[in-house]
PDB file with SEQRES, HELIX, SHEET and CRYST1 records, atoms N, CA, C and O in Angstrom:
SEQRES   1 A   85  MET ARG LEU VAL TRP ASN GLY ASP ASP TRP VAL GLU ARG          
SEQRES   2 A   85  GLU PHE TRP ALA ASN LYS ASP GLU LYS ARG SER ASP LEU          
SEQRES   3 A   85  PRO SER PRO MET ILE ILE ARG ASP THR ALA GLY ILE VAL          
SEQRES   4 A   85  SER PRO ILE ASP GLY LYS PHE VAL GLU GLY ARG TYR ALA          
SEQRES   5 A   85  ARG ARG GLU HIS MET LYS THR HIS ASP VAL ARG GLU VAL          
SEQRES   6 A   85  ALA PRO ASP GLU PHE THR PRO ARG TYR VAL ASN PRO LYS          
SEQRES   7 A   85  ARG LYS HIS LEU ASN ARG ASP                                  
HELIX    1 AA1 ARG A   13  PHE A   15  5                                   3    
HELIX    2 AA2 ARG A   50  THR A   59  1                                  10    
HELIX    3 AA3 PRO A   67  GLU A   69  5                                   3    
HELIX    4 AA4 LYS A   80  LEU A   82  5                                   3    
SHEET    1 AA1 2 LEU A   3  TRP A   5  0                                        
SHEET    2 AA1 2 TRP A  10  GLU A  12 -1                                        
SHEET    1 AA2 2 ILE A  38  VAL A  39  0                                        
SHEET    2 AA2 2 PHE A  46  VAL A  47 -1                                        
CRYST1    1.000    1.000    1.000  90.00  90.00  90.00 P 1           1          
ATOM      1  N   MET A   1       2.369  31.376 -40.196  1.00  0.00           N  
ATOM      2  CA  MET A   1       3.749  31.877 -40.209  1.00  0.00           C  
ATOM      3  C   MET A   1       4.132  32.219 -38.767  1.00  0.00           C  
ATOM      4  O   MET A   1       3.397  32.907 -38.058  1.00  0.00           O  
ATOM      5  N   ARG A   2       5.288  31.727 -38.357  1.00  0.00           N  
ATOM      6  CA  ARG A   2       5.774  31.984 -37.025  1.00  0.00           C  
ATOM      7  C   ARG A   2       7.056  32.802 -37.129  1.00  0.00           C  
ATOM      8  O   ARG A   2       7.984  32.444 -37.854  1.00  0.00           O  
ATOM      9  N   LEU A   3       7.087  33.921 -36.378  1.00  0.00           N  
ATOM     10  CA  LEU A   3       8.268  34.801 -36.423  1.00  0.00           C  
ATOM     11  C   LEU A   3       9.133  34.584 -35.166  1.00  0.00           C  
ATOM     12  O   LEU A   3       8.628  34.291 -34.082  1.00  0.00           O  
ATOM     13  N   VAL A   4      10.417  34.734 -35.350  1.00  0.00           N  
ATOM     14  CA  VAL A   4      11.357  34.646 -34.229  1.00  0.00           C  
ATOM     15  C   VAL A   4      12.322  35.786 -34.339  1.00  0.00           C  
ATOM     16  O   VAL A   4      12.560  36.300 -35.432  1.00  0.00           O  
ATOM     17  N   TRP A   5      12.893  36.198 -33.207  1.00  0.00           N  
ATOM     18  CA  TRP A   5      13.863  37.303 -33.160  1.00  0.00           C  
ATOM     19  C   TRP A   5      15.224  36.764 -33.382  1.00  0.00           C  
ATOM     20  O   TRP A   5      15.644  35.903 -32.609  1.00  0.00           O  
ATOM     21  N   ASN A   6      15.977  37.201 -34.396  1.00  0.00           N  
ATOM     22  CA  ASN A   6      17.311  36.679 -34.663  1.00  0.00           C  
ATOM     23  C   ASN A   6      18.393  37.583 -34.102  1.00  0.00           C  
ATOM     24  O   ASN A   6      19.574  37.371 -34.380  1.00  0.00           O  
ATOM     25  N   GLY A   7      18.023  38.575 -33.326  1.00  0.00           N  
ATOM     26  CA  GLY A   7      19.004  39.506 -32.737  1.00  0.00           C  
ATOM     27  C   GLY A   7      18.985  40.863 -33.438  1.00  0.00           C  
ATOM     28  O   GLY A   7      19.378  41.874 -32.855  1.00  0.00           O  
ATOM     29  N   ASP A   8      18.536  40.881 -34.671  1.00  0.00           N  
ATOM     30  CA  ASP A   8      18.472  42.130 -35.451  1.00  0.00           C  
ATOM     31  C   ASP A   8      17.070  42.466 -35.893  1.00  0.00           C  
ATOM     32  O   ASP A   8      16.695  43.637 -35.952  1.00  0.00           O  
ATOM     33  N   ASP A   9      16.266  41.416 -36.215  1.00  0.00           N  
ATOM     34  CA  ASP A   9      14.985  41.641 -36.820  1.00  0.00           C  
ATOM     35  C   ASP A   9      14.115  40.418 -36.623  1.00  0.00           C  
ATOM     36  O   ASP A   9      14.625  39.346 -36.298  1.00  0.00           O  
ATOM     37  N   TRP A  10      12.794  40.556 -36.816  1.00  0.00           N  
ATOM     38  CA  TRP A  10      11.889  39.411 -36.776  1.00  0.00           C  
ATOM     39  C   TRP A  10      11.938  38.720 -38.127  1.00  0.00           C  
ATOM     40  O   TRP A  10      11.759  39.359 -39.164  1.00  0.00           O  
ATOM     41  N   VAL A  11      12.180  37.418 -38.116  1.00  0.00           N  
ATOM     42  CA  VAL A  11      12.239  36.627 -39.381  1.00  0.00           C  
ATOM     43  C   VAL A  11      11.343  35.409 -39.241  1.00  0.00           C  
ATOM     44  O   VAL A  11      11.034  34.967 -38.134  1.00  0.00           O  
ATOM     45  N   GLU A  12      10.926  34.867 -40.400  1.00  0.00           N  
ATOM     46  CA  GLU A  12      10.183  33.612 -40.363  1.00  0.00           C  
ATOM     47  C   GLU A  12      11.044  32.482 -39.809  1.00  0.00           C  
ATOM     48  O   GLU A  12      12.245  32.425 -40.072  1.00  0.00           O  
ATOM     49  N   ARG A  13      10.446  31.607 -39.063  1.00  0.00           N  
ATOM     50  CA  ARG A  13      11.189  30.576 -38.391  1.00  0.00           C  
ATOM     51  C   ARG A  13      12.045  29.716 -39.300  1.00  0.00           C  
ATOM     52  O   ARG A  13      13.177  29.382 -38.948  1.00  0.00           O  
ATOM     53  N   GLU A  14      11.521  29.350 -40.470  1.00  0.00           N  
ATOM     54  CA  GLU A  14      12.283  28.479 -41.376  1.00  0.00           C  
ATOM     55  C   GLU A  14      13.542  29.158 -41.936  1.00  0.00           C  
ATOM     56  O   GLU A  14      14.466  28.475 -42.379  1.00  0.00           O  
ATOM     57  N   PHE A  15      13.581  30.484 -41.917  1.00  0.00           N  
ATOM     58  CA  PHE A  15      14.740  31.202 -42.425  1.00  0.00           C  
ATOM     59  C   PHE A  15      15.695  31.646 -41.312  1.00  0.00           C  
ATOM     60  O   PHE A  15      16.693  32.320 -41.566  1.00  0.00           O  
ATOM     61  N   TRP A  16      15.373  31.262 -40.092  1.00  0.00           N  
ATOM     62  CA  TRP A  16      16.190  31.673 -38.960  1.00  0.00           C  
ATOM     63  C   TRP A  16      17.509  30.873 -38.989  1.00  0.00           C  
ATOM     64  O   TRP A  16      17.487  29.643 -38.965  1.00  0.00           O  
ATOM     65  N   ALA A  17      18.614  31.553 -39.039  1.00  0.00           N  
ATOM     66  CA  ALA A  17      19.931  30.934 -39.199  1.00  0.00           C  
ATOM     67  C   ALA A  17      20.362  30.151 -37.971  1.00  0.00           C  
ATOM     68  O   ALA A  17      20.986  29.097 -38.102  1.00  0.00           O  
ATOM     69  N   ASN A  18      20.050  30.634 -36.804  1.00  0.00           N  
ATOM     70  CA  ASN A  18      20.584  30.023 -35.562  1.00  0.00           C  
ATOM     71  C   ASN A  18      19.484  29.185 -34.852  1.00  0.00           C  
ATOM     72  O   ASN A  18      19.145  29.463 -33.701  1.00  0.00           O  
ATOM     73  N   LYS A  19      18.952  28.201 -35.516  1.00  0.00           N  
ATOM     74  CA  LYS A  19      17.882  27.397 -34.969  1.00  0.00           C  
ATOM     75  C   LYS A  19      18.313  26.604 -33.741  1.00  0.00           C  
ATOM     76  O   LYS A  19      17.491  26.374 -32.853  1.00  0.00           O  
ATOM     77  N   ASP A  20      19.572  26.179 -33.658  1.00  0.00           N  
ATOM     78  CA  ASP A  20      20.040  25.363 -32.570  1.00  0.00           C  
ATOM     79  C   ASP A  20      20.469  26.192 -31.384  1.00  0.00           C  
ATOM     80  O   ASP A  20      20.717  25.635 -30.315  1.00  0.00           O  
ATOM     81  N   GLU A  21      20.565  27.475 -31.526  1.00  0.00           N  
ATOM     82  CA  GLU A  21      20.977  28.353 -30.440  1.00  0.00           C  
ATOM     83  C   GLU A  21      19.920  28.329 -29.345  1.00  0.00           C  
ATOM     84  O   GLU A  21      18.724  28.307 -29.637  1.00  0.00           O  
ATOM     85  N   LYS A  22      20.355  28.334 -28.081  1.00  0.00           N  
ATOM     86  CA  LYS A  22      19.430  28.257 -26.923  1.00  0.00           C  
ATOM     87  C   LYS A  22      18.573  29.549 -26.870  1.00  0.00           C  
ATOM     88  O   LYS A  22      19.079  30.669 -26.930  1.00  0.00           O  
ATOM     89  N   ARG A  23      17.282  29.328 -26.757  1.00  0.00           N  
ATOM     90  CA  ARG A  23      16.358  30.448 -26.671  1.00  0.00           C  
ATOM     91  C   ARG A  23      15.850  30.612 -25.271  1.00  0.00           C  
ATOM     92  O   ARG A  23      15.946  29.686 -24.465  1.00  0.00           O  
ATOM     93  N   SER A  24      15.315  31.756 -24.962  1.00  0.00           N  
ATOM     94  CA  SER A  24      14.705  32.007 -23.681  1.00  0.00           C  
ATOM     95  C   SER A  24      13.441  31.153 -23.500  1.00  0.00           C  
ATOM     96  O   SER A  24      12.797  30.770 -24.476  1.00  0.00           O  
ATOM     97  N   ASP A  25      13.104  30.867 -22.260  1.00  0.00           N  
ATOM     98  CA  ASP A  25      11.865  30.132 -21.932  1.00  0.00           C  
ATOM     99  C   ASP A  25      10.653  31.015 -22.089  1.00  0.00           C  
ATOM    100  O   ASP A  25       9.527  30.518 -22.134  1.00  0.00           O  
ATOM    101  N   LEU A  26      10.858  32.312 -22.172  1.00  0.00           N  
ATOM    102  CA  LEU A  26       9.730  33.238 -22.306  1.00  0.00           C  
ATOM    103  C   LEU A  26       9.125  33.112 -23.727  1.00  0.00           C  
ATOM    104  O   LEU A  26       9.872  33.003 -24.700  1.00  0.00           O  
ATOM    105  N   PRO A  27       7.817  33.125 -23.849  1.00  0.00           N  
ATOM    106  CA  PRO A  27       7.190  33.018 -25.157  1.00  0.00           C  
ATOM    107  C   PRO A  27       7.418  34.251 -26.024  1.00  0.00           C  
ATOM    108  O   PRO A  27       7.323  34.175 -27.249  1.00  0.00           O  
ATOM    109  N   SER A  28       7.713  35.369 -25.406  1.00  0.00           N  
ATOM    110  CA  SER A  28       7.934  36.616 -26.181  1.00  0.00           C  
ATOM    111  C   SER A  28       8.738  37.590 -25.319  1.00  0.00           C  
ATOM    112  O   SER A  28       8.853  37.398 -24.108  1.00  0.00           O  
ATOM    113  N   PRO A  29       9.278  38.604 -25.922  1.00  0.00           N  
ATOM    114  CA  PRO A  29      10.037  39.603 -25.107  1.00  0.00           C  
ATOM    115  C   PRO A  29       9.120  40.273 -24.132  1.00  0.00           C  
ATOM    116  O   PRO A  29       7.944  40.492 -24.421  1.00  0.00           O  
ATOM    117  N   MET A  30       9.649  40.602 -22.973  1.00  0.00           N  
ATOM    118  CA  MET A  30       8.850  41.266 -21.937  1.00  0.00           C  
ATOM    119  C   MET A  30       8.871  42.765 -22.165  1.00  0.00           C  
ATOM    120  O   MET A  30       9.938  43.369 -22.275  1.00  0.00           O  
ATOM    121  N   ILE A  31       7.729  43.344 -22.235  1.00  0.00           N  
ATOM    122  CA  ILE A  31       7.624  44.789 -22.492  1.00  0.00           C  
ATOM    123  C   ILE A  31       6.905  45.398 -21.247  1.00  0.00           C  
ATOM    124  O   ILE A  31       5.794  44.994 -20.904  1.00  0.00           O  
ATOM    125  N   ILE A  32       7.539  46.330 -20.619  1.00  0.00           N  
ATOM    126  CA  ILE A  32       6.938  46.998 -19.459  1.00  0.00           C  
ATOM    127  C   ILE A  32       6.678  48.465 -19.807  1.00  0.00           C  
ATOM    128  O   ILE A  32       7.587  49.194 -20.206  1.00  0.00           O  
ATOM    129  N   ARG A  33       5.450  48.870 -19.650  1.00  0.00           N  
ATOM    130  CA  ARG A  33       5.110  50.268 -19.937  1.00  0.00           C  
ATOM    131  C   ARG A  33       5.736  51.168 -18.878  1.00  0.00           C  
ATOM    132  O   ARG A  33       6.011  50.769 -17.746  1.00  0.00           O  
ATOM    133  N   ASP A  34       5.938  52.369 -19.304  1.00  0.00           N  
ATOM    134  CA  ASP A  34       6.427  53.382 -18.331  1.00  0.00           C  
ATOM    135  C   ASP A  34       5.308  53.801 -17.419  1.00  0.00           C  
ATOM    136  O   ASP A  34       4.130  53.689 -17.758  1.00  0.00           O  
ATOM    137  N   THR A  35       5.682  54.279 -16.275  1.00  0.00           N  
ATOM    138  CA  THR A  35       4.656  54.662 -15.251  1.00  0.00           C  
ATOM    139  C   THR A  35       3.968  55.956 -15.697  1.00  0.00           C  
ATOM    140  O   THR A  35       4.520  56.752 -16.458  1.00  0.00           O  
ATOM    141  N   ALA A  36       2.764  56.131 -15.202  1.00  0.00           N  
ATOM    142  CA  ALA A  36       2.021  57.338 -15.538  1.00  0.00           C  
ATOM    143  C   ALA A  36       2.635  58.515 -14.773  1.00  0.00           C  
ATOM    144  O   ALA A  36       3.254  58.337 -13.724  1.00  0.00           O  
ATOM    145  N   GLY A  37       2.452  59.700 -15.314  1.00  0.00           N  
ATOM    146  CA  GLY A  37       2.977  60.899 -14.655  1.00  0.00           C  
ATOM    147  C   GLY A  37       2.238  61.235 -13.386  1.00  0.00           C  
ATOM    148  O   GLY A  37       1.069  60.882 -13.229  1.00  0.00           O  
ATOM    149  N   ILE A  38       2.915  61.919 -12.471  1.00  0.00           N  
ATOM    150  CA  ILE A  38       2.329  62.315 -11.197  1.00  0.00           C  
ATOM    151  C   ILE A  38       2.681  63.779 -10.969  1.00  0.00           C  
ATOM    152  O   ILE A  38       3.641  64.306 -11.531  1.00  0.00           O  
ATOM    153  N   VAL A  39       1.871  64.418 -10.124  1.00  0.00           N  
ATOM    154  CA  VAL A  39       2.189  65.769  -9.675  1.00  0.00           C  
ATOM    155  C   VAL A  39       2.830  65.595  -8.311  1.00  0.00           C  
ATOM    156  O   VAL A  39       2.232  65.020  -7.402  1.00  0.00           O  
ATOM    157  N   SER A  40       4.054  66.097  -8.175  1.00  0.00           N  
ATOM    158  CA  SER A  40       4.806  65.900  -6.918  1.00  0.00           C  
ATOM    159  C   SER A  40       4.194  66.637  -5.777  1.00  0.00           C  
ATOM    160  O   SER A  40       3.930  67.833  -5.896  1.00  0.00           O  
ATOM    161  N   PRO A  41       3.947  65.957  -4.634  1.00  0.00           N  
ATOM    162  CA  PRO A  41       3.429  66.683  -3.478  1.00  0.00           C  
ATOM    163  C   PRO A  41       4.476  67.548  -2.805  1.00  0.00           C  
ATOM    164  O   PRO A  41       4.160  68.342  -1.919  1.00  0.00           O  
ATOM    165  N   ILE A  42       5.727  67.394  -3.227  1.00  0.00           N  
ATOM    166  CA  ILE A  42       6.809  68.196  -2.631  1.00  0.00           C  
ATOM    167  C   ILE A  42       6.876  69.584  -3.220  1.00  0.00           C  
ATOM    168  O   ILE A  42       6.848  70.575  -2.490  1.00  0.00           O  
ATOM    169  N   ASP A  43       6.965  69.668  -4.560  1.00  0.00           N  
ATOM    170  CA  ASP A  43       7.095  70.970  -5.184  1.00  0.00           C  
ATOM    171  C   ASP A  43       6.030  71.286  -6.250  1.00  0.00           C  
ATOM    172  O   ASP A  43       6.065  72.352  -6.865  1.00  0.00           O  
ATOM    173  N   GLY A  44       5.096  70.366  -6.460  1.00  0.00           N  
ATOM    174  CA  GLY A  44       4.004  70.625  -7.382  1.00  0.00           C  
ATOM    175  C   GLY A  44       4.339  70.467  -8.844  1.00  0.00           C  
ATOM    176  O   GLY A  44       3.498  70.731  -9.703  1.00  0.00           O  
ATOM    177  N   LYS A  45       5.569  70.036  -9.150  1.00  0.00           N  
ATOM    178  CA  LYS A  45       5.938  69.823 -10.539  1.00  0.00           C  
ATOM    179  C   LYS A  45       5.416  68.488 -11.059  1.00  0.00           C  
ATOM    180  O   LYS A  45       5.222  67.545 -10.292  1.00  0.00           O  
ATOM    181  N   PHE A  46       5.188  68.416 -12.390  1.00  0.00           N  
ATOM    182  CA  PHE A  46       4.769  67.184 -13.024  1.00  0.00           C  
ATOM    183  C   PHE A  46       5.957  66.308 -13.308  1.00  0.00           C  
ATOM    184  O   PHE A  46       6.901  66.755 -13.960  1.00  0.00           O  
ATOM    185  N   VAL A  47       5.950  65.060 -12.838  1.00  0.00           N  
ATOM    186  CA  VAL A  47       7.033  64.106 -12.991  1.00  0.00           C  
ATOM    187  C   VAL A  47       6.489  62.952 -13.774  1.00  0.00           C  
ATOM    188  O   VAL A  47       5.533  62.295 -13.362  1.00  0.00           O  
ATOM    189  N   GLU A  48       7.132  62.693 -14.965  1.00  0.00           N  
ATOM    190  CA  GLU A  48       6.603  61.631 -15.855  1.00  0.00           C  
ATOM    191  C   GLU A  48       7.684  60.592 -16.134  1.00  0.00           C  
ATOM    192  O   GLU A  48       8.752  60.945 -16.634  1.00  0.00           O  
ATOM    193  N   GLY A  49       7.438  59.337 -15.827  1.00  0.00           N  
ATOM    194  CA  GLY A  49       8.354  58.274 -16.142  1.00  0.00           C  
ATOM    195  C   GLY A  49       9.160  57.817 -14.964  1.00  0.00           C  
ATOM    196  O   GLY A  49       9.315  58.544 -13.983  1.00  0.00           O  
ATOM    197  N   ARG A  50       9.694  56.572 -15.059  1.00  0.00           N  
ATOM    198  CA  ARG A  50      10.461  55.978 -13.963  1.00  0.00           C  
ATOM    199  C   ARG A  50      11.753  56.746 -13.690  1.00  0.00           C  
ATOM    200  O   ARG A  50      12.077  57.029 -12.537  1.00  0.00           O  
ATOM    201  N   TYR A  51      12.483  57.080 -14.741  1.00  0.00           N  
ATOM    202  CA  TYR A  51      13.769  57.782 -14.569  1.00  0.00           C  
ATOM    203  C   TYR A  51      13.556  59.115 -13.909  1.00  0.00           C  
ATOM    204  O   TYR A  51      14.255  59.445 -12.951  1.00  0.00           O  
ATOM    205  N   ALA A  52      12.584  59.914 -14.403  1.00  0.00           N  
ATOM    206  CA  ALA A  52      12.305  61.237 -13.848  1.00  0.00           C  
ATOM    207  C   ALA A  52      11.883  61.120 -12.397  1.00  0.00           C  
ATOM    208  O   ALA A  52      12.249  61.964 -11.579  1.00  0.00           O  
ATOM    209  N   ARG A  53      11.102  60.064 -12.052  1.00  0.00           N  
ATOM    210  CA  ARG A  53      10.670  59.902 -10.688  1.00  0.00           C  
ATOM    211  C   ARG A  53      11.840  59.568  -9.769  1.00  0.00           C  
ATOM    212  O   ARG A  53      11.952  60.116  -8.672  1.00  0.00           O  
ATOM    213  N   ARG A  54      12.729  58.646 -10.229  1.00  0.00           N  
ATOM    214  CA  ARG A  54      13.913  58.328  -9.429  1.00  0.00           C  
ATOM    215  C   ARG A  54      14.759  59.582  -9.203  1.00  0.00           C  
ATOM    216  O   ARG A  54      15.194  59.830  -8.078  1.00  0.00           O  
ATOM    217  N   GLU A  55      14.997  60.363 -10.229  1.00  0.00           N  
ATOM    218  CA  GLU A  55      15.787  61.569 -10.132  1.00  0.00           C  
ATOM    219  C   GLU A  55      15.134  62.591  -9.200  1.00  0.00           C  
ATOM    220  O   GLU A  55      15.807  63.253  -8.409  1.00  0.00           O  
ATOM    221  N   HIS A  56      13.818  62.702  -9.310  1.00  0.00           N  
ATOM    222  CA  HIS A  56      13.064  63.661  -8.445  1.00  0.00           C  
ATOM    223  C   HIS A  56      13.227  63.241  -6.977  1.00  0.00           C  
ATOM    224  O   HIS A  56      13.460  64.092  -6.118  1.00  0.00           O  
ATOM    225  N   MET A  57      13.106  61.926  -6.679  1.00  0.00           N  
ATOM    226  CA  MET A  57      13.222  61.471  -5.304  1.00  0.00           C  
ATOM    227  C   MET A  57      14.633  61.643  -4.820  1.00  0.00           C  
ATOM    228  O   MET A  57      14.844  61.970  -3.652  1.00  0.00           O  
ATOM    229  N   LYS A  58      15.640  61.429  -5.706  1.00  0.00           N  
ATOM    230  CA  LYS A  58      17.064  61.634  -5.309  1.00  0.00           C  
ATOM    231  C   LYS A  58      17.338  63.110  -5.030  1.00  0.00           C  
ATOM    232  O   LYS A  58      18.047  63.427  -4.075  1.00  0.00           O  
ATOM    233  N   THR A  59      16.808  63.998  -5.818  1.00  0.00           N  
ATOM    234  CA  THR A  59      17.009  65.447  -5.682  1.00  0.00           C  
ATOM    235  C   THR A  59      16.441  65.920  -4.354  1.00  0.00           C  
ATOM    236  O   THR A  59      17.049  66.763  -3.695  1.00  0.00           O  
ATOM    237  N   HIS A  60      15.294  65.398  -3.946  1.00  0.00           N  
ATOM    238  CA  HIS A  60      14.625  65.851  -2.728  1.00  0.00           C  
ATOM    239  C   HIS A  60      14.935  64.993  -1.529  1.00  0.00           C  
ATOM    240  O   HIS A  60      14.397  65.217  -0.445  1.00  0.00           O  
ATOM    241  N   ASP A  61      15.815  63.991  -1.712  1.00  0.00           N  
ATOM    242  CA  ASP A  61      16.263  63.084  -0.636  1.00  0.00           C  
ATOM    243  C   ASP A  61      15.068  62.441   0.064  1.00  0.00           C  
ATOM    244  O   ASP A  61      14.931  62.494   1.286  1.00  0.00           O  
ATOM    245  N   VAL A  62      14.189  61.820  -0.772  1.00  0.00           N  
ATOM    246  CA  VAL A  62      13.053  61.090  -0.228  1.00  0.00           C  
ATOM    247  C   VAL A  62      13.043  59.701  -0.846  1.00  0.00           C  
ATOM    248  O   VAL A  62      13.775  59.422  -1.796  1.00  0.00           O  
ATOM    249  N   ARG A  63      12.208  58.843  -0.296  1.00  0.00           N  
ATOM    250  CA  ARG A  63      12.025  57.498  -0.851  1.00  0.00           C  
ATOM    251  C   ARG A  63      10.580  57.096  -0.760  1.00  0.00           C  
ATOM    252  O   ARG A  63       9.800  57.723  -0.043  1.00  0.00           O  
ATOM    253  N   GLU A  64      10.209  56.043  -1.489  1.00  0.00           N  
ATOM    254  CA  GLU A  64       8.849  55.526  -1.421  1.00  0.00           C  
ATOM    255  C   GLU A  64       8.658  54.760  -0.109  1.00  0.00           C  
ATOM    256  O   GLU A  64       9.583  54.111   0.379  1.00  0.00           O  
ATOM    257  N   VAL A  65       7.509  54.839   0.429  1.00  0.00           N  
ATOM    258  CA  VAL A  65       7.214  54.144   1.678  1.00  0.00           C  
ATOM    259  C   VAL A  65       6.503  52.821   1.367  1.00  0.00           C  
ATOM    260  O   VAL A  65       5.545  52.784   0.594  1.00  0.00           O  
ATOM    261  N   ALA A  66       6.985  51.751   1.977  1.00  0.00           N  
ATOM    262  CA  ALA A  66       6.362  50.447   1.770  1.00  0.00           C  
ATOM    263  C   ALA A  66       5.006  50.434   2.508  1.00  0.00           C  
ATOM    264  O   ALA A  66       4.867  51.089   3.541  1.00  0.00           O  
ATOM    265  N   PRO A  67       4.030  49.712   1.999  1.00  0.00           N  
ATOM    266  CA  PRO A  67       2.716  49.694   2.652  1.00  0.00           C  
ATOM    267  C   PRO A  67       2.752  49.274   4.138  1.00  0.00           C  
ATOM    268  O   PRO A  67       1.941  49.734   4.941  1.00  0.00           O  
ATOM    269  N   ASP A  68       3.683  48.416   4.477  1.00  0.00           N  
ATOM    270  CA  ASP A  68       3.713  47.980   5.900  1.00  0.00           C  
ATOM    271  C   ASP A  68       4.400  48.998   6.797  1.00  0.00           C  
ATOM    272  O   ASP A  68       4.372  48.838   8.017  1.00  0.00           O  
ATOM    273  N   GLU A  69       5.016  50.038   6.245  1.00  0.00           N  
ATOM    274  CA  GLU A  69       5.651  51.089   7.050  1.00  0.00           C  
ATOM    275  C   GLU A  69       4.682  52.239   7.383  1.00  0.00           C  
ATOM    276  O   GLU A  69       4.984  53.074   8.236  1.00  0.00           O  
ATOM    277  N   PHE A  70       3.541  52.280   6.722  1.00  0.00           N  
ATOM    278  CA  PHE A  70       2.640  53.430   6.827  1.00  0.00           C  
ATOM    279  C   PHE A  70       1.322  52.993   7.457  1.00  0.00           C  
ATOM    280  O   PHE A  70       0.713  52.007   7.041  1.00  0.00           O  
ATOM    281  N   THR A  71       0.903  53.732   8.448  1.00  0.00           N  
ATOM    282  CA  THR A  71      -0.401  53.537   9.041  1.00  0.00           C  
ATOM    283  C   THR A  71      -1.201  54.834   8.892  1.00  0.00           C  
ATOM    284  O   THR A  71      -0.852  55.866   9.466  1.00  0.00           O  
ATOM    285  N   PRO A  72      -2.287  54.756   8.104  1.00  0.00           N  
ATOM    286  CA  PRO A  72      -3.040  56.024   7.864  1.00  0.00           C  
ATOM    287  C   PRO A  72      -3.709  56.515   9.149  1.00  0.00           C  
ATOM    288  O   PRO A  72      -4.190  55.727   9.963  1.00  0.00           O  
ATOM    289  N   ARG A  73      -3.722  57.828   9.302  1.00  0.00           N  
ATOM    290  CA  ARG A  73      -4.366  58.490  10.456  1.00  0.00           C  
ATOM    291  C   ARG A  73      -5.607  59.206   9.903  1.00  0.00           C  
ATOM    292  O   ARG A  73      -5.493  60.163   9.138  1.00  0.00           O  
ATOM    293  N   TYR A  74      -6.758  58.741  10.292  1.00  0.00           N  
ATOM    294  CA  TYR A  74      -8.002  59.333   9.827  1.00  0.00           C  
ATOM    295  C   TYR A  74      -8.446  60.423  10.786  1.00  0.00           C  
ATOM    296  O   TYR A  74      -8.480  60.219  11.999  1.00  0.00           O  
ATOM    297  N   VAL A  75      -8.786  61.578  10.238  1.00  0.00           N  
ATOM    298  CA  VAL A  75      -9.297  62.704  11.082  1.00  0.00           C  
ATOM    299  C   VAL A  75     -10.766  62.922  10.846  1.00  0.00           C  
ATOM    300  O   VAL A  75     -11.444  63.558  11.653  1.00  0.00           O  
ATOM    301  N   ASN A  76     -11.266  62.399   9.745  1.00  0.00           N  
ATOM    302  CA  ASN A  76     -12.702  62.523   9.484  1.00  0.00           C  
ATOM    303  C   ASN A  76     -13.472  61.762  10.544  1.00  0.00           C  
ATOM    304  O   ASN A  76     -13.207  60.574  10.730  1.00  0.00           O  
ATOM    305  N   PRO A  77     -14.391  62.364  11.235  1.00  0.00           N  
ATOM    306  CA  PRO A  77     -15.126  61.684  12.325  1.00  0.00           C  
ATOM    307  C   PRO A  77     -15.816  60.393  11.844  1.00  0.00           C  
ATOM    308  O   PRO A  77     -15.956  59.459  12.632  1.00  0.00           O  
ATOM    309  N   LYS A  78     -16.243  60.317  10.599  1.00  0.00           N  
ATOM    310  CA  LYS A  78     -16.915  59.149  10.064  1.00  0.00           C  
ATOM    311  C   LYS A  78     -15.932  57.980   9.914  1.00  0.00           C  
ATOM    312  O   LYS A  78     -16.353  56.824   9.929  1.00  0.00           O  
ATOM    313  N   ARG A  79     -14.680  58.253   9.776  1.00  0.00           N  
ATOM    314  CA  ARG A  79     -13.671  57.196   9.550  1.00  0.00           C  
ATOM    315  C   ARG A  79     -12.696  57.039  10.704  1.00  0.00           C  
ATOM    316  O   ARG A  79     -11.754  56.250  10.626  1.00  0.00           O  
ATOM    317  N   LYS A  80     -12.920  57.789  11.773  1.00  0.00           N  
ATOM    318  CA  LYS A  80     -11.950  57.743  12.898  1.00  0.00           C  
ATOM    319  C   LYS A  80     -11.864  56.373  13.553  1.00  0.00           C  
ATOM    320  O   LYS A  80     -10.856  56.039  14.175  1.00  0.00           O  
ATOM    321  N   HIS A  81     -12.917  55.583  13.414  1.00  0.00           N  
ATOM    322  CA  HIS A  81     -12.902  54.246  13.989  1.00  0.00           C  
ATOM    323  C   HIS A  81     -11.917  53.310  13.256  1.00  0.00           C  
ATOM    324  O   HIS A  81     -11.611  52.223  13.748  1.00  0.00           O  
ATOM    325  N   LEU A  82     -11.438  53.726  12.113  1.00  0.00           N  
ATOM    326  CA  LEU A  82     -10.479  52.920  11.352  1.00  0.00           C  
ATOM    327  C   LEU A  82      -9.037  53.081  11.834  1.00  0.00           C  
ATOM    328  O   LEU A  82      -8.173  52.295  11.446  1.00  0.00           O  
ATOM    329  N   ASN A  83      -8.757  54.099  12.684  1.00  0.00           N  
ATOM    330  CA  ASN A  83      -7.424  54.300  13.209  1.00  0.00           C  
ATOM    331  C   ASN A  83      -6.986  53.117  14.021  1.00  0.00           C  
ATOM    332  O   ASN A  83      -7.780  52.541  14.766  1.00  0.00           O  
ATOM    333  N   ARG A  84      -5.729  52.742  13.889  1.00  0.00           N  
ATOM    334  CA  ARG A  84      -5.181  51.634  14.658  1.00  0.00           C  
ATOM    335  C   ARG A  84      -4.283  52.149  15.776  1.00  0.00           C  
ATOM    336  O   ARG A  84      -3.061  52.170  15.634  1.00  0.00           O  
ATOM    337  N   ASP A  85      -4.878  52.560  16.870  1.00  0.00           N  
ATOM    338  CA  ASP A  85      -4.073  53.090  17.979  1.00  0.00           C  
ATOM    339  C   ASP A  85      -3.707  52.019  18.964  1.00  0.00           C  
ATOM    340  O   ASP A  85      -3.032  52.298  19.955  1.00  0.00           O  
TER     341      ASP A  85                                                      
END                                                                             
């Protein structure tokens, strides 16, 4: 049995009314999980989900840093050789 989405519900393919209607090339709907919660380094509050994280960053007037914008500074003597000065 093969199911297809008819816009309202999953139905068996042979009972699908709009068989000739153009379908997406995707084999199934794309489902993206929400991000895991984090503890904010700014105020220590727990922020859970994409929307809450965007609002938290907007409230504190901050943004995420791209990996190519950040160069880590190591202070541990064992890792100081990794600094890119």
